[in-house]
N, C-alpha and C positions, 0 to 999 in steps of 0.2 A: 484186418480191420473190418468189422461187421456194421454196415449202415442199414438201418431199418426205417421205413417210412410209416407213420401212424396215420391211417385214413380217418376222416371225420365219421364218427359213429352215429347211428340213429338213436337219439336220446329220448324219443317220445313215441307216440302212436303213429308209426309209419311216416314220419317227417322226411322230406326229401332234400332240404337244404337248411343252411344256417349262416348267419353273419358273424364274422370274426370281430369281437368287440375289443379285445386287447390281449396281448401276450404277457404272461407272467415270467417268461424266461427269454434269454437271448442266446445267439450262437456262442458257444464256448462255455455255457453254464453247465454244471453237473446236475443231473436230475436223478430222482429215486422213483421206485415203483409207487404209483398212486399219488405222486406229488402233483398239485394243481399247476397246469402249464398254460392254460388259455381259458378265456371267458368267451362264450358264444351266445348269440341270441337266436332262438328258434321262433316258430310261429306261436309258441305258447309262453315262453319265458326265457330269461337269461340262465345259462347253465355253466358251471365250472367243470372243465374236463381234466381228469387225471392222466398222468403218463403211464402207459402200460409196461414200460421197461426202465431199467436203470442204465445210465450211461452219460454221454455228453451231447448237448445240442449241437448238431452239425449245421442245420439250415432251417429257417422258417419258410414254409412253402406257400403261405397265404398271408396277405397283408391285412391289418386292421381296416374294417369297413368293407372288406371283400365278402361277397356271398359265395359260399362253397357248397357244392352238391355232396350229399352223403356218399361216402366211399372214396372221395377224392383225398389224396394225401395232403396233410397240413403241416407236418414237421418231420424232419429227418434226425434220427438219434444214432450217434456213434456208440455202439455197445462195447467197443474195444476188444478186438481179438475174438476169441470163442464166445458164442452166445451162451449166457448162463442158463442153467436148467432149473426147473421147478422141482417140486417133490415127486411129480409123476414122470420126470424125465423130459417133459416138454419144455419149451422156451417160456421164459417169464412173460406173462401177458398174452400168450398165444396158445391156441388150441392145436390139437394134433393135425387138423386139416388146414392149418395156416391162417385161420381167421383170428381177428383180435378177440381175446377173451373178454367177458363182461367185467366192467370196472364200476364200482360203486353204484350198481343197479342199472347201468346202461349197457347196451350191446350194439355193435355195428351191423350194417348190411353189406354184403360183398358186392362191389360194383367195379367195373373196369373203366376208369376214366383217366384222362391225361391232365396234368396240371397246366393251367394257363400261365404263360410267362408274365412276370411282373412288368409294370409299365417301364419302358425305357430299356429293358433287358434285351440284349442281342443274342442270336443263336451262337452256340459254342463253335469256336474255330476248329478246322481240321487239325488232327494231332500229328501229321507227318511233317514236322518242322525241321527235324534234324538233317534231312536229306536235301532241304531247299538250298539253292546256290546262294553264295554270299551276295548281299546287296550293298551298293555304294552308300557310304555314310553321309547323311545330309550335313550341310554347314551348320555350325552352332547358331542358335537363335536366342534372343534375349529371353530370360526367364519370365514367365507369366504366372502370377499368383494363382494357385489352384483353388477352385471353389470347394467349400467344405463338403465332405462326403456325407451322403444321407446315412442315417443309422442303419445297421445291418438288419435285414428282415422287415423293413418298413415300420420300425417301431414307433408307436405314438405314445407320448406321455400319458399316464393314467388320468382318467377323469370320470366322475360319477355320472350315472345316466341322466339326471336332471341337467348337469353341466353340458353333456353332449347335446342334449336337445336344445339348450339355450344357444349353443354355438351354431347349430343348424338354423335356428330361427333368426339369428343375427347375421348369418352368412360368414361366420368366422372359421377359418381353416385351422384345426387343432395342430396340424403338422408344424406350423410356424410359431407355436407358443411354447414358452418354458414355464412349467408349473411352479407357483410360489408356495404351494402347500407342502405338507410333510411328505418326504420321499419323492418330490417332484410332481405331485398331483396338481392338475390344473383346477383352479377354483373359479367360481362365478365371477369374482372380481377380475381375474385374468382375462376371461372372455369379454366382459363388459369393457375393460380398458382397451382391449384390442379393437372392439367394435367402435368405440368412441374415437380411436385414432385413425380409423379407415378414411381415406379420401372420399369426398362426395363428388360424383360426376356432375359437371356443370349442365349437361343436357341429358335428359333421361331418354335412352334409346328404347324402342319397343321391347317389352319384356324385362327391362332393367329393374322395374319395381315389382317383379313377380318372383316367386320362389317355386321350384319344382322339387318335390320330395318323393323318392321312389316308394311305391306301395309294397311293403314287405314286412316280415316278422309278424308281430302281434296284430298290427293294423290290417294286414292282408288276411290273416286267419279270421279276425273278427268280422270283417266285411263279408267274406264268403259265408260264414256261419249265419249272419243275420239275413242275407239274401235267401239262403236255403230255408231258414225258419219261416220267413215272411211268406214265401211262395209254396210252402209245403203244408204247414198247419194253419187251419182256419182260425184266425185270432178273433176273440171277443174281449172287449174291455168294459169293466164296470167301475163306478166311482162311488166313494162314500166319504162324507165329511164327519169328523168325529171330535167331540169335546174330550181332550186328553188331559184336562186339568188334574184329575185324581192321579194319573200316571206321573205327571211332573211333580206333584206334591210327594208321592211315594219316593221318587228319585231323590228329592232333597233330604228326605228322612234317612234314606240309606247311606247318604254321605257321612252321617255321624254314627252309623251303626258299626260296631267293632269289626264285624265280619266283612264289611264292604269298604273299610277305611282306605285300603290301598287298591281298590278296584274302580275303574272308570266305567260306571253304568250309564250308557247312552240310550236315547230313545230307540236306536237300532237294536239294542239288546232286548228291550221290552217287546219290540216287533218280532224279533226272532223267536222269543219264547211264545208269543201269541200264535205265531204261525204253526209251531210244533204242536201246540195244544189243539188248535182248531183243526189241524189235519187228522186228528184222531176221529173226529165226527164226520169229516168229509175226506176219506182217503183217495177219492178220485183226483184231487189236485196233486197228489204225490205219486201218480201212476204214470206209465209210459205207453205210448202207442207203438206197437211192434208191427210195422207194415209187412215185413217179410214173413213173419210167423202167423199173421192174421189174428193177433192177440193183444189184449190190454194187460200190461204187467203192473200189478199193485205191489208197492214196496212197503215192507213192515219196518222201515227205518227212514229217517230223514237225513240225507246228506245236503245240508243247507248251503247254497251258493250265495256269496256276497259280491255284488258287482263293485269293483274298485277301479277308480281312475288312476292311471300311472303315467309317467312320462313317456312310456312306450305304447300306450293305448289302454283300452278297457280289458281287464282280466276278471275272471270269476272264480277265485279259489273257494274251496268247500270247507265247511265245518262238519267233520264226520260224526254221524250219530248224534246230531244236535238235539234230537228228541229225548236223549238220555241225560242231557246236561241240565243242571240247575241254572237259575238266572245268573248267579255269580260265575259259574263255569262258562256260560255263554259269553258273558261280558269279557272275561279274560281271553277266551278263544278269539273273539272278534277283534280285540285290540292287537293281539299277536298277528293275526291273519292280515289285517289291513296294513300294519307296519311293514311286514315282510313283502307284501305286494307292491307298496309304494317304492321300496328299495330295489324292486325288480328281481328279487331273490326267490320268488315262489317256484318250487319245483314243478315240472310238468305234471307229475302224478297227482299233485294237490288240486289240479283243475279238471280232473276227470270224474265221471260217475255221479254228478249231482242229481238231485231229485226235485228240488224247488229252489227258486232264486228270489232274493230281495235286492232291489236297487234303491239306494237312499238318495233320491234327487234333492231332498230337503237341505242337505249340506251345502248346496249351491244356491239356496234361497228360492228354489222352484217349488211351486205349490203342488203340481201333479204332472202326469204325462201318460202316454200310452206305451208301456214297455213291450218290447218284442221278446218272445220266448227264447230261452236258452235252448239250443238244439238238444233233443232227447228228453226234455221236460214238458210238463203239461200246464204249468202255471208260473206266474211271476208277479210279485207284489212291488209296487212303487210306493215308497214312503215319502210324503211331501214335507215341506217346511212347517214348523209349529209356530203359529202366530197368535198374537192377542187380537181377538175379534169379539164383536157383540154376540151374545148367545142368550136364548130364553131359558131361564131356570126358575121353576115354580111361578111362572107367569110374569117374571120380571126380566128385563133385558140387562144383562151384566157382562162385564169383560171376562172372557175365558180363553184358555189355551186350546187352539183348534188346529187340527191337522187333516189333510186330505189323503185318502188312500185310493190307489188305482190297481185293480187286479185284471191282468190279461190271462186268458186260458185257451187251451186247445179245445174247440167245440166238438171234436171227434171223441174226446175222452170225457170232458166235463160239460154237462148240460147247464142251462141257465139257472135251474133250481140249485144244483150243487155249488155253482160258482157264487151265487148270491148268498147262500147259507154260509159258505166259508168266509166270504168277505165280511158279513154281518158278525160272525163269531170273532174274527180278528178285531173288528172295531169295538165290540162289546168288551173284550179283554183289555184293550188299551184305554177305554173310557172308564172301566172299573176293574182294576187289577185284582181286587178281592175275588172276582168271579173265577180266578184260576183254580181255586180250591174245589170247584164243582166239576172240573174237567178231569 
């Protein structure tokens, strides 16, 4: 019988740990090569890991909710007798030097670590039992009903990320719930019902009305990135208030256009197009400061980052080559990107290599802000809420659709002239979309 342990691989850019979100298999289940066996959360996103071998699950070596270091074994697979060989004579899912082979684009780092015992697990007893002298038998005792055994491997019924967050916010332990959803999935109603049935303490002890949430995953990575950005790049922020009435009128017209009938064209899509066009005249905003090389790197492409709020924290997935896309293509890409991000399914690779970022604070009803640069970029645009406000048109005060823009930039790369020019260009394109034909 061949038992192999699968160590947690590095699924991103040098990540050192990940949290086990939920197992897709249990001890005794048969598995095949590249079958998804577990979902983990890294500092960048949630990732589904495939199995590198075919066989039977012998043991789950990490519990849901546990943070595991890269290289630590997380599952034991019984491969049943001889280990099958691949086409090159090596073992399935394993290289000749014994490391786990790359699976669906991810590869592990070799690390020598020991698995921590599960809570309540006792060390294995000595095996020399056969030679021990016979012990006197105790008198029979009345039978006591046994407590129900915990599911093997610390299995937790499935729950979507927003439901997990709700449970944490309400202080509900998912271990004690039985999901009413399809396949035993825990729903929001299950969590809310459990929270409503919880007893209320008659006297609040110190700290009883406080919650402590570990800083990890996306929140930990975001915090570190923002600190590094704020204290590395000298930020400058400029503001511009724009009459976007023509843009909103064009948006309404596009709704009835056959080409845009099934496309959700949002103000963010117009802003994305305006940024790509304006960057042609001011390439400084799409450049990078390379401290090590002592160079400014100008990019002839725009990988546009869109800041998205998710249950796990802020993520910034990218629209690759956004400058090559039409307004319709941008609208479609943005809709798919934000939907995937909110579901927590954005692959780590989709959040790397951005050149410019837009943060749409207007969706929260906020007028403007002072955004912090995404590390490695030189500018970020905040798009505020669009409101009906009084505006002077041809000497008359009339109600118009008005929006505030805020541009933060790295003053090492972008001077005040270039920053002001870029912001004015974006504003002009949103105030008069017909100007796009001149860019």
